[in-house]
Structure formats: structure tokens, C-alpha cells
N, C-alpha and C positions, 0 to 999 in steps of 0.2 A: 294828361292821360285821357284817352277816350273811354267813355262810359257806355257799357252795353247791357241790355236786358235780355235774358234768356227766359222765354215763356214756353214751358213744356210740362205736361202732366206726368212724364216719366222721369223719376229722379236720376236714374242711371244716365240718361241722355244729358240732363242738365249738368251732372258731374263731369262727364267726358268733355263737354263743350267748355265748362268752366276751367278745367285743368289745362286744356290746350290754349285757351285765350289768355289766361292769366300768365302763362309762360311767355306769351308774346307781348305782355305789358298792358293788357286791357284791364280796366276796373269792371267787375262783373256783379250784377244783381240778378236774382232769380225770382220767377213767379211760378206758382204751382198749377195755375189754370188761367183761363181767359179773364175771369173776374178779377183775380189777383193782379194779373198783368195790366189790366185797364187802370186799376187803382194806382199802381206804381208808375205807369206812363203819365198819368195826370199829376202825380206829386213829384216826379223826378224830371231831370233833363238828360235824356239819353241821346247818344250819337247814333245808335243803331239798336233795333229790336229784332232778335231772332225768335221767330214764333212758329210753334207747331200748328198744323192746320186742324187736325182732329183732336179735340180736347173736350172734357165734360164741361157742363154749365154754359160755356160760350166757346164756339170754335174760333180758330185763328183769323179767318176772314172777317167774321163779325167783330172780333176784337180790333182789328186794324181799321175797319170802317168807323167804329165808335171812337177810336183814338183820333182819327182825322176830322171828325165832326166838330 
């Protein structure tokens, strides 16, 4: 089963994406902001990260740059 991380500061967006992707058979984890997302990326092994661009603390572009560093 593919493991996906959803990083978004809006709970409603995370919930909709989770509902859709779980029905399709994906294992889903969520992060509430960029800092939480970076911590989860470093501690987990994800096949895909879906990331919002505008978030508090750390935006999505910065998160992905740090994740790749």
C-alpha cells in the first residue's frame, strides 16, 4: 500500500483529501503545517507528499526545499 502525507493548515482540506484517497486504498498521514510536515517527512517513508503552498510557520516551497536538503 502506498503511503501519502498530506500537509495543509486547513483541516477541512486534509479531511476531504484523506476521505478520497483512503477509498482508493492509500495509507494517509497528515501534518498541520510545514514544521510538522518536515518532521514527519524526516521520520517516515512516504511515496508522495501533497503539500499546500501557503501555510503558517513554513510555506510549502520552503518545506520541500528542506526535505530535499
